[in-house]
All heavy atoms as TSV, in Angstrom:
chain	resi	resn	atom	element	x	y	z
A	1	MET	N	N	9.645	24.675	-26.319
A	1	MET	CA	C	8.498	24.180	-25.615
A	1	MET	C	C	9.024	23.814	-24.177
A	1	MET	O	O	9.935	23.099	-24.041
A	1	MET	CB	C	7.980	22.915	-26.266
A	1	MET	CG	C	6.582	22.598	-25.868
A	1	MET	SD	S	5.853	21.171	-26.643
A	1	MET	CE	C	5.916	21.478	-28.354
A	2	ALA	N	N	8.440	24.448	-23.201
A	2	ALA	CA	C	8.800	24.235	-21.828
A	2	ALA	C	C	8.171	22.942	-21.303
A	2	ALA	O	O	6.970	22.687	-21.491
A	2	ALA	CB	C	8.395	25.376	-20.940
A	3	GLU	N	N	8.982	22.117	-20.759
A	3	GLU	CA	C	8.457	20.832	-20.159
A	3	GLU	C	C	7.934	21.107	-18.740
A	3	GLU	O	O	8.605	21.765	-17.945
A	3	GLU	CB	C	9.554	19.817	-20.121
A	3	GLU	CG	C	9.942	19.261	-21.463
A	3	GLU	CD	C	10.894	18.128	-21.362
A	3	GLU	OE1	O	10.825	17.341	-20.355
A	3	GLU	OE2	O	11.712	17.946	-22.233
A	4	ASN	N	N	6.813	20.531	-18.475
A	4	ASN	CA	C	6.264	20.556	-17.167
A	4	ASN	C	C	6.693	19.350	-16.373
A	4	ASN	O	O	6.162	18.265	-16.565
A	4	ASN	CB	C	4.705	20.618	-17.199
A	4	ASN	CG	C	4.130	21.948	-16.810
A	4	ASN	OD1	O	4.818	22.765	-16.229
A	4	ASN	ND2	N	2.864	22.093	-16.954
A	5	LYS	N	N	7.694	19.503	-15.517
A	5	LYS	CA	C	8.180	18.401	-14.709
A	5	LYS	C	C	7.389	18.399	-13.447
A	5	LYS	O	O	7.631	19.185	-12.526
A	5	LYS	CB	C	9.657	18.460	-14.510
A	5	LYS	CG	C	10.418	18.208	-15.719
A	5	LYS	CD	C	11.862	18.098	-15.371
A	5	LYS	CE	C	12.687	17.771	-16.652
A	5	LYS	NZ	N	14.053	17.458	-16.385
A	6	GLN	N	N	6.464	17.478	-13.330
A	6	GLN	CA	C	5.626	17.404	-12.125
A	6	GLN	C	C	6.088	16.274	-11.311
A	6	GLN	O	O	6.181	15.166	-11.729
A	6	GLN	CB	C	4.160	17.164	-12.606
A	6	GLN	CG	C	3.217	17.254	-11.436
A	6	GLN	CD	C	1.757	17.147	-11.976
A	6	GLN	OE1	O	1.550	16.782	-13.092
A	6	GLN	NE2	N	0.841	17.507	-11.102
A	7	VAL	N	N	6.399	16.565	-10.032
A	7	VAL	CA	C	6.917	15.581	-9.104
A	7	VAL	C	C	5.676	14.926	-8.478
A	7	VAL	O	O	4.861	15.546	-7.844
A	7	VAL	CB	C	7.810	16.210	-8.070
A	7	VAL	CG1	C	8.262	15.111	-7.083
A	7	VAL	CG2	C	8.984	16.857	-8.693
A	8	THR	N	N	5.530	13.610	-8.677
A	8	THR	CA	C	4.390	12.925	-8.063
A	8	THR	C	C	4.905	11.967	-6.998
A	8	THR	O	O	5.941	11.373	-7.124
A	8	THR	CB	C	3.646	12.077	-9.136
A	8	THR	OG1	O	4.533	11.165	-9.780
A	8	THR	CG2	C	3.091	12.948	-10.216
A	9	ASP	N	N	4.184	11.966	-5.951
A	9	ASP	CA	C	4.498	11.114	-4.829
A	9	ASP	C	C	3.828	9.793	-5.021
A	9	ASP	O	O	2.627	9.574	-4.966
A	9	ASP	CB	C	3.997	11.727	-3.519
A	9	ASP	CG	C	4.477	10.951	-2.322
A	9	ASP	OD1	O	5.453	10.207	-2.391
A	9	ASP	OD2	O	3.808	11.097	-1.233
A	10	LYS	N	N	4.674	8.746	-5.301
A	10	LYS	CA	C	4.124	7.430	-5.580
A	10	LYS	C	C	4.008	6.542	-4.393
A	10	LYS	O	O	3.764	5.333	-4.489
A	10	LYS	CB	C	5.008	6.726	-6.623
A	10	LYS	CG	C	5.140	7.534	-7.874
A	10	LYS	CD	C	5.159	6.709	-9.101
A	10	LYS	CE	C	5.070	7.644	-10.254
A	10	LYS	NZ	N	5.422	7.141	-11.532
A	11	SER	N	N	4.121	7.124	-3.185
A	11	SER	CA	C	4.026	6.325	-1.974
A	11	SER	C	C	2.587	5.943	-1.760
A	11	SER	O	O	2.292	4.926	-0.984
A	11	SER	CB	C	4.579	7.174	-0.770
A	11	SER	OG	O	3.768	8.257	-0.571
A	12	SER	N	N	1.593	6.623	-2.366
A	12	SER	CA	C	0.250	6.283	-2.148
A	12	SER	C	C	-0.099	4.929	-2.934
A	12	SER	O	O	-1.111	4.275	-2.657
A	12	SER	CB	C	-0.685	7.340	-2.656
A	12	SER	OG	O	-0.492	7.536	-4.037
A	13	TRP	N	N	0.811	4.530	-3.806
A	13	TRP	CA	C	0.663	3.237	-4.474
A	13	TRP	C	C	0.775	2.079	-3.558
A	13	TRP	O	O	0.352	0.974	-3.804
A	13	TRP	CB	C	1.530	3.085	-5.589
A	13	TRP	CG	C	1.300	3.949	-6.817
A	13	TRP	CD1	C	0.503	5.087	-6.847
A	13	TRP	CD2	C	1.760	3.816	-8.120
A	13	TRP	NE1	N	0.455	5.662	-8.092
A	13	TRP	CE2	C	1.275	4.841	-8.928
A	13	TRP	CE3	C	2.614	2.925	-8.747
A	13	TRP	CZ2	C	1.538	5.007	-10.193
A	13	TRP	CZ3	C	2.947	3.037	-10.062
A	13	TRP	CH2	C	2.332	4.088	-10.815
A	14	ALA	N	N	1.482	2.310	-2.437
A	14	ALA	CA	C	1.795	1.233	-1.461
A	14	ALA	C	C	0.468	0.741	-0.837
A	14	ALA	O	O	0.344	-0.439	-0.486
A	14	ALA	CB	C	2.716	1.719	-0.406
A	15	ILE	N	N	-0.538	1.623	-0.688
A	15	ILE	CA	C	-1.821	1.204	-0.078
A	15	ILE	C	C	-2.564	0.246	-1.063
A	15	ILE	O	O	-3.058	-0.795	-0.645
A	15	ILE	CB	C	-2.685	2.437	0.212
A	15	ILE	CG1	C	-1.999	3.337	1.230
A	15	ILE	CG2	C	-4.024	1.996	0.709
A	15	ILE	CD1	C	-2.724	4.664	1.400
A	16	GLY	N	N	-2.553	0.587	-2.322
A	16	GLY	CA	C	-3.177	-0.307	-3.274
A	16	GLY	C	C	-2.424	-1.664	-3.398
A	16	GLY	O	O	-3.009	-2.675	-3.501
A	17	GLY	N	N	-1.079	-1.562	-3.271
A	17	GLY	CA	C	-0.263	-2.771	-3.342
A	17	GLY	C	C	-0.553	-3.642	-2.114
A	17	GLY	O	O	-0.613	-4.863	-2.228
A	18	GLY	N	N	-0.741	-3.010	-0.943
A	18	GLY	CA	C	-1.015	-3.813	0.243
A	18	GLY	C	C	-2.384	-4.446	0.145
A	18	GLY	O	O	-2.537	-5.544	0.600
A	19	VAL	N	N	-3.339	-3.757	-0.435
A	19	VAL	CA	C	-4.706	-4.335	-0.583
A	19	VAL	C	C	-4.620	-5.546	-1.528
A	19	VAL	O	O	-5.199	-6.588	-1.302
A	19	VAL	CB	C	-5.707	-3.320	-1.140
A	19	VAL	CG1	C	-6.992	-3.887	-1.508
A	19	VAL	CG2	C	-5.920	-2.199	-0.070
A	20	MET	N	N	-3.860	-5.407	-2.553
A	20	MET	CA	C	-3.699	-6.491	-3.555
A	20	MET	C	C	-3.016	-7.659	-2.931
A	20	MET	O	O	-3.380	-8.829	-3.151
A	20	MET	CB	C	-2.977	-6.021	-4.793
A	20	MET	CG	C	-3.709	-4.982	-5.623
A	20	MET	SD	S	-5.305	-5.541	-6.217
A	20	MET	CE	C	-4.816	-6.624	-7.534
A	21	LEU	N	N	-2.030	-7.407	-2.090
A	21	LEU	CA	C	-1.349	-8.491	-1.372
A	21	LEU	C	C	-2.286	-9.164	-0.390
A	21	LEU	O	O	-2.328	-10.325	-0.310
A	21	LEU	CB	C	-0.139	-7.883	-0.658
A	21	LEU	CG	C	0.731	-8.839	0.139
A	21	LEU	CD1	C	1.467	-9.685	-0.805
A	21	LEU	CD2	C	1.726	-8.072	1.053
A	22	GLY	N	N	-3.076	-8.417	0.347
A	22	GLY	CA	C	-4.046	-8.918	1.280
A	22	GLY	C	C	-5.111	-9.747	0.522
A	22	GLY	O	O	-5.516	-10.823	1.030
A	23	LEU	N	N	-5.458	-9.270	-0.608
A	23	LEU	CA	C	-6.505	-10.019	-1.411
A	23	LEU	C	C	-5.921	-11.366	-1.896
A	23	LEU	O	O	-6.585	-12.408	-1.804
A	23	LEU	CB	C	-6.933	-9.210	-2.595
A	23	LEU	CG	C	-7.959	-9.796	-3.559
A	23	LEU	CD1	C	-9.231	-9.986	-2.818
A	23	LEU	CD2	C	-8.111	-8.942	-4.750
A	24	GLY	N	N	-4.676	-11.323	-2.335
A	24	GLY	CA	C	-4.044	-12.585	-2.766
A	24	GLY	C	C	-3.884	-13.567	-1.653
A	24	GLY	O	O	-4.190	-14.793	-1.782
A	25	VAL	N	N	-3.471	-13.091	-0.511
A	25	VAL	CA	C	-3.295	-13.993	0.648
A	25	VAL	C	C	-4.686	-14.457	1.101
A	25	VAL	O	O	-4.877	-15.667	1.445
A	25	VAL	CB	C	-2.497	-13.287	1.775
A	25	VAL	CG1	C	-2.536	-14.129	3.086
A	25	VAL	CG2	C	-1.126	-13.094	1.314
A	26	GLY	N	N	-5.667	-13.578	1.106
A	26	GLY	CA	C	-6.952	-13.882	1.604
A	26	GLY	C	C	-7.694	-14.944	0.769
A	26	GLY	O	O	-8.531	-15.670	1.289
A	27	LEU	N	N	-7.396	-14.954	-0.516
A	27	LEU	CA	C	-8.069	-15.980	-1.398
A	27	LEU	C	C	-7.624	-17.425	-1.008
A	27	LEU	O	O	-8.433	-18.299	-1.214
A	27	LEU	CB	C	-7.726	-15.724	-2.812
A	27	LEU	CG	C	-8.368	-14.493	-3.452
A	27	LEU	CD1	C	-7.932	-14.301	-4.855
A	27	LEU	CD2	C	-9.901	-14.695	-3.408
A	28	PHE	N	N	-6.512	-17.524	-0.406
A	28	PHE	CA	C	-6.073	-18.926	0.056
A	28	PHE	C	C	-6.859	-19.286	1.305
A	28	PHE	O	O	-7.155	-20.452	1.494
A	28	PHE	CB	C	-4.584	-18.943	0.350
A	28	PHE	CG	C	-3.716	-18.924	-0.838
A	28	PHE	CD1	C	-3.003	-17.800	-1.161
A	28	PHE	CD2	C	-3.622	-20.081	-1.653
A	28	PHE	CE1	C	-2.240	-17.797	-2.249
A	28	PHE	CE2	C	-2.846	-20.046	-2.774
A	28	PHE	CZ	C	-2.094	-18.896	-3.080
A	29	PHE	N	N	-7.244	-18.314	2.134
A	29	PHE	CA	C	-7.972	-18.601	3.322
A	29	PHE	C	C	-9.462	-18.613	3.172
A	29	PHE	O	O	-10.255	-18.816	4.120
A	29	PHE	CB	C	-7.579	-17.615	4.451
A	29	PHE	CG	C	-6.203	-17.708	4.857
A	29	PHE	CD1	C	-5.357	-16.631	4.779
A	29	PHE	CD2	C	-5.634	-18.880	5.356
A	29	PHE	CE1	C	-3.980	-16.711	5.124
A	29	PHE	CE2	C	-4.299	-19.030	5.713
A	29	PHE	CZ	C	-3.542	-17.876	5.634
A	30	LEU	N	N	-9.979	-18.248	1.972
A	30	LEU	CA	C	-11.438	-17.997	1.845
A	30	LEU	C	C	-12.227	-19.256	2.083
A	30	LEU	O	O	-13.282	-19.149	2.737
A	30	LEU	CB	C	-11.706	-17.480	0.432
A	30	LEU	CG	C	-13.107	-16.990	0.168
A	30	LEU	CD1	C	-13.524	-15.904	1.126
A	30	LEU	CD2	C	-13.212	-16.467	-1.205
A	31	GLN	N	N	-11.767	-20.399	1.693
A	31	GLN	CA	C	-12.578	-21.641	1.914
A	31	GLN	C	C	-12.456	-22.089	3.365
A	31	GLN	O	O	-13.435	-22.726	3.842
A	31	GLN	CB	C	-12.094	-22.713	0.959
A	31	GLN	CG	C	-12.389	-22.484	-0.474
A	31	GLN	CD	C	-11.994	-23.671	-1.358
A	31	GLN	OE1	O	-11.334	-24.597	-0.901
A	31	GLN	NE2	N	-12.359	-23.541	-2.617
A	32	GLU	N	N	-11.371	-21.752	3.994
A	32	GLU	CA	C	-11.244	-22.158	5.422
A	32	GLU	C	C	-12.139	-21.274	6.326
A	32	GLU	O	O	-12.912	-21.762	7.112
A	32	GLU	CB	C	-9.747	-22.028	5.825
A	32	GLU	CG	C	-8.824	-22.834	5.047
A	32	GLU	CD	C	-8.873	-24.296	5.411
A	32	GLU	OE1	O	-9.155	-24.637	6.632
A	32	GLU	OE2	O	-8.652	-25.146	4.501
A	33	SER	N	N	-11.930	-19.972	6.180
A	33	SER	CA	C	-12.592	-19.017	7.048
A	33	SER	C	C	-12.792	-17.738	6.374
A	33	SER	O	O	-11.831	-17.115	5.974
A	33	SER	CB	C	-11.843	-18.877	8.339
A	33	SER	OG	O	-12.364	-17.782	9.071
A	34	PRO	N	N	-14.024	-17.259	6.222
A	34	PRO	CA	C	-14.197	-15.884	5.659
A	34	PRO	C	C	-13.613	-14.770	6.466
A	34	PRO	O	O	-13.224	-13.748	5.966
A	34	PRO	CB	C	-15.729	-15.739	5.518
A	34	PRO	CG	C	-16.209	-17.182	5.519
A	34	PRO	CD	C	-15.315	-17.943	6.341
A	35	LEU	N	N	-13.578	-14.999	7.817
A	35	LEU	CA	C	-13.009	-13.990	8.615
A	35	LEU	C	C	-11.554	-13.842	8.422
A	35	LEU	O	O	-10.973	-12.759	8.515
A	35	LEU	CB	C	-13.269	-14.286	10.103
A	35	LEU	CG	C	-14.628	-13.840	10.646
A	35	LEU	CD1	C	-14.764	-14.344	12.111
A	35	LEU	CD2	C	-14.794	-12.372	10.512
A	36	ALA	N	N	-10.803	-14.892	8.038
A	36	ALA	CA	C	-9.366	-14.870	7.746
A	36	ALA	C	C	-9.241	-14.043	6.475
A	36	ALA	O	O	-8.239	-13.297	6.343
A	36	ALA	CB	C	-8.803	-16.233	7.625
A	37	PHE	N	N	-10.165	-14.145	5.517
A	37	PHE	CA	C	-10.088	-13.388	4.276
A	37	PHE	C	C	-10.266	-11.900	4.579
A	37	PHE	O	O	-9.418	-11.063	4.101
A	37	PHE	CB	C	-11.225	-13.811	3.343
A	37	PHE	CG	C	-11.315	-12.995	2.085
A	37	PHE	CD1	C	-10.428	-13.157	1.091
A	37	PHE	CD2	C	-12.359	-12.133	1.941
A	37	PHE	CE1	C	-10.538	-12.402	-0.072
A	37	PHE	CE2	C	-12.512	-11.387	0.799
A	37	PHE	CZ	C	-11.568	-11.512	-0.239
A	38	VAL	N	N	-11.207	-11.517	5.390
A	38	VAL	CA	C	-11.358	-10.112	5.781
A	38	VAL	C	C	-10.182	-9.619	6.604
A	38	VAL	O	O	-9.696	-8.484	6.403
A	38	VAL	CB	C	-12.692	-9.949	6.576
A	38	VAL	CG1	C	-12.826	-8.558	7.093
A	38	VAL	CG2	C	-13.885	-10.324	5.701
A	39	GLY	N	N	-9.730	-10.478	7.432
A	39	GLY	CA	C	-8.542	-10.103	8.253
A	39	GLY	C	C	-7.359	-9.809	7.387
A	39	GLY	O	O	-6.512	-8.946	7.695
A	40	SER	N	N	-7.072	-10.650	6.361
A	40	SER	CA	C	-5.916	-10.443	5.510
A	40	SER	C	C	-6.087	-9.162	4.697
A	40	SER	O	O	-5.035	-8.473	4.437
A	40	SER	CB	C	-5.710	-11.610	4.621
A	40	SER	OG	O	-6.788	-11.784	3.732
A	41	LEU	N	N	-7.297	-8.798	4.293
A	41	LEU	CA	C	-7.521	-7.567	3.610
A	41	LEU	C	C	-7.215	-6.361	4.538
A	41	LEU	O	O	-6.512	-5.394	4.122
A	41	LEU	CB	C	-8.929	-7.407	3.114
A	41	LEU	CG	C	-9.244	-8.197	1.812
A	41	LEU	CD1	C	-10.782	-7.987	1.490
A	41	LEU	CD2	C	-8.445	-7.665	0.691
A	42	ILE	N	N	-7.637	-6.430	5.757
A	42	ILE	CA	C	-7.350	-5.349	6.715
A	42	ILE	C	C	-5.854	-5.244	6.953
A	42	ILE	O	O	-5.246	-4.173	7.081
A	42	ILE	CB	C	-8.174	-5.529	8.017
A	42	ILE	CG1	C	-9.681	-5.364	7.726
A	42	ILE	CG2	C	-7.718	-4.600	9.114
A	42	ILE	CD1	C	-10.553	-5.706	8.819
A	43	ALA	N	N	-5.216	-6.380	7.157
A	43	ALA	CA	C	-3.728	-6.467	7.366
A	43	ALA	C	C	-3.024	-5.840	6.115
A	43	ALA	O	O	-2.025	-5.165	6.309
A	43	ALA	CB	C	-3.285	-7.840	7.656
A	44	GLY	N	N	-3.512	-6.115	4.906
A	44	GLY	CA	C	-2.930	-5.549	3.747
A	44	GLY	C	C	-3.028	-4.037	3.680
A	44	GLY	O	O	-2.066	-3.348	3.296
A	45	ILE	N	N	-4.140	-3.516	4.110
A	45	ILE	CA	C	-4.382	-2.064	4.163
A	45	ILE	C	C	-3.432	-1.469	5.205
A	45	ILE	O	O	-2.766	-0.463	4.954
A	45	ILE	CB	C	-5.823	-1.734	4.493
A	45	ILE	CG1	C	-6.705	-2.069	3.323
A	45	ILE	CG2	C	-5.951	-0.273	4.772
A	45	ILE	CD1	C	-8.211	-1.965	3.601
A	46	GLY	N	N	-3.277	-2.099	6.320
A	46	GLY	CA	C	-2.386	-1.594	7.367
A	46	GLY	C	C	-0.951	-1.639	6.924
A	46	GLY	O	O	-0.195	-0.678	7.183
A	47	PHE	N	N	-0.544	-2.692	6.252
A	47	PHE	CA	C	0.782	-2.816	5.694
A	47	PHE	C	C	1.087	-1.766	4.708
A	47	PHE	O	O	2.166	-1.099	4.706
A	47	PHE	CB	C	0.947	-4.181	5.019
A	47	PHE	CG	C	2.306	-4.435	4.395
A	47	PHE	CD1	C	3.457	-4.548	5.175
A	47	PHE	CD2	C	2.460	-4.415	3.041
A	47	PHE	CE1	C	4.679	-4.756	4.620
A	47	PHE	CE2	C	3.672	-4.602	2.405
A	47	PHE	CZ	C	4.793	-4.771	3.205
A	48	GLY	N	N	0.096	-1.451	3.836
A	48	GLY	CA	C	0.204	-0.370	2.852
A	48	GLY	C	C	0.354	1.024	3.483
A	48	GLY	O	O	1.117	1.846	3.111
A	49	LEU	N	N	-0.412	1.222	4.587
A	49	LEU	CA	C	-0.345	2.528	5.266
A	49	LEU	C	C	1.021	2.728	5.942
A	49	LEU	O	O	1.580	3.817	5.986
A	49	LEU	CB	C	-1.473	2.584	6.264
A	49	LEU	CG	C	-2.873	2.803	5.672
A	49	LEU	CD1	C	-3.911	2.644	6.850
A	49	LEU	CD2	C	-2.958	4.168	5.041
A	50	ILE	N	N	1.570	1.605	6.501
A	50	ILE	CA	C	2.878	1.724	7.135
A	50	ILE	C	C	3.918	2.068	6.102
A	50	ILE	O	O	4.776	2.901	6.317
A	50	ILE	CB	C	3.204	0.433	7.921
A	50	ILE	CG1	C	2.310	0.296	9.140
A	50	ILE	CG2	C	4.634	0.400	8.342
A	50	ILE	CD1	C	2.378	-1.030	9.861
A	51	ILE	N	N	3.868	1.359	4.967
A	51	ILE	CA	C	4.868	1.581	3.950
A	51	ILE	C	C	4.686	3.027	3.379
A	51	ILE	O	O	5.730	3.722	3.083
A	51	ILE	CB	C	4.737	0.553	2.753
A	51	ILE	CG1	C	5.024	-0.853	3.338
A	51	ILE	CG2	C	5.646	0.901	1.596
A	51	ILE	CD1	C	6.429	-1.011	3.831
A	52	THR	N	N	3.479	3.503	3.252
A	52	THR	CA	C	3.274	4.910	2.793
A	52	THR	C	C	3.890	5.912	3.745
A	52	THR	O	O	4.486	6.839	3.318
A	52	THR	CB	C	1.734	5.114	2.652
A	52	THR	OG1	O	1.202	4.188	1.713
A	52	THR	CG2	C	1.502	6.545	2.116
A	53	ALA	N	N	3.695	5.635	5.053
A	53	ALA	CA	C	4.286	6.637	6.020
A	53	ALA	C	C	5.790	6.561	5.953
A	53	ALA	O	O	6.403	7.623	6.003
A	53	ALA	CB	C	3.811	6.172	7.398
A	54	ILE	N	N	6.384	5.390	5.748
A	54	ILE	CA	C	7.849	5.300	5.682
A	54	ILE	C	C	8.353	6.022	4.448
A	54	ILE	O	O	9.279	6.770	4.508
A	54	ILE	CB	C	8.280	3.847	5.720
A	54	ILE	CG1	C	8.025	3.236	7.104
A	54	ILE	CG2	C	9.769	3.710	5.370
A	54	ILE	CD1	C	8.224	1.706	7.158
A	55	LEU	N	N	7.719	5.745	3.303
A	55	LEU	CA	C	8.129	6.388	2.050
A	55	LEU	C	C	7.984	7.858	2.059
A	55	LEU	O	O	8.795	8.640	1.542
A	55	LEU	CB	C	7.340	5.783	0.835
A	55	LEU	CG	C	7.708	4.364	0.491
A	55	LEU	CD1	C	6.853	3.830	-0.631
A	55	LEU	CD2	C	9.175	4.241	0.120
A	56	SER	N	N	6.900	8.392	2.629
A	56	SER	CA	C	6.656	9.842	2.681
A	56	SER	C	C	7.678	10.501	3.610
A	56	SER	O	O	8.090	11.588	3.326
A	56	SER	CB	C	5.287	10.150	3.030
A	56	SER	OG	O	4.993	10.167	4.386
A	57	SER	N	N	8.049	9.837	4.692
A	57	SER	CA	C	9.050	10.456	5.585
A	57	SER	C	C	10.417	10.453	4.929
A	57	SER	O	O	11.163	11.388	5.149
A	57	SER	CB	C	9.045	9.789	6.917
A	57	SER	OG	O	9.641	8.465	6.834
A	58	ILE	N	N	10.697	9.404	4.158
A	58	ILE	CA	C	12.009	9.343	3.416
A	58	ILE	C	C	12.079	10.472	2.346
A	58	ILE	O	O	13.078	11.108	2.241
A	58	ILE	CB	C	12.247	7.956	2.891
A	58	ILE	CG1	C	12.526	7.008	3.973
A	58	ILE	CG2	C	13.363	7.931	1.839
A	58	ILE	CD1	C	12.582	5.562	3.495
A	59	SER	N	N	11.007	10.632	1.654
A	59	SER	CA	C	10.967	11.612	0.577
A	59	SER	C	C	10.964	12.979	1.130
A	59	SER	O	O	11.569	13.878	0.537
A	59	SER	CB	C	9.791	11.418	-0.356
A	59	SER	OG	O	8.562	11.725	0.265
A	60	SER	N	N	10.321	13.221	2.210
A	60	SER	CA	C	10.332	14.619	2.844
A	60	SER	C	C	11.711	14.894	3.461
A	60	SER	O	O	12.192	16.079	3.422
A	60	SER	CB	C	9.316	14.770	3.922
A	60	SER	OG	O	9.575	13.941	5.065
A	61	ASN	N	N	12.449	13.907	3.888
A	61	ASN	CA	C	13.822	14.125	4.454
A	61	ASN	C	C	14.754	14.434	3.283
A	61	ASN	O	O	15.718	15.192	3.502
A	61	ASN	CB	C	14.301	12.932	5.265
A	61	ASN	CG	C	13.591	12.880	6.640
A	61	ASN	OD1	O	13.065	13.835	7.097
A	61	ASN	ND2	N	13.620	11.693	7.195
A	62	SER	N	N	14.592	13.797	2.074
A	62	SER	CA	C	15.523	14.015	1.063
A	62	SER	C	C	15.279	15.368	0.348
A	62	SER	O	O	16.132	15.858	-0.311
A	62	SER	CB	C	15.410	12.890	0.028
A	62	SER	OG	O	14.091	12.878	-0.603
A	63	ASN	N	N	14.075	15.914	0.504
A	63	ASN	CA	C	13.759	17.193	-0.057
A	63	ASN	C	C	14.317	18.351	0.686
A	63	ASN	O	O	14.476	19.459	0.168
A	63	ASN	CB	C	12.293	17.403	-0.273
A	63	ASN	CG	C	11.681	16.512	-1.372
A	63	ASN	OD1	O	12.384	16.002	-2.226
A	63	ASN	ND2	N	10.422	16.259	-1.327
A	64	THR	N	N	14.576	18.206	2.010
A	64	THR	CA	C	15.080	19.278	2.822
A	64	THR	C	C	16.551	19.286	2.939
A	64	THR	O	O	17.263	18.330	2.684
A	64	THR	CB	C	14.453	19.224	4.248
A	64	THR	OG1	O	14.727	17.991	4.840
A	64	THR	CG2	C	12.966	19.470	4.141
């Protein structure tokens, strides 16, 4: 039986992780200011996108 070894790029998980991080931080600020909650979510998305770009450039350099 031939095994199908599929290489998956898990750098996209960083975006979800950043959103979860922003959500967790934002819940602390929710009673103080709803705008801080939204801002922390946006910052979490930005953090995840930066980490995704770094991970994908590292993985593309290791493949070549």
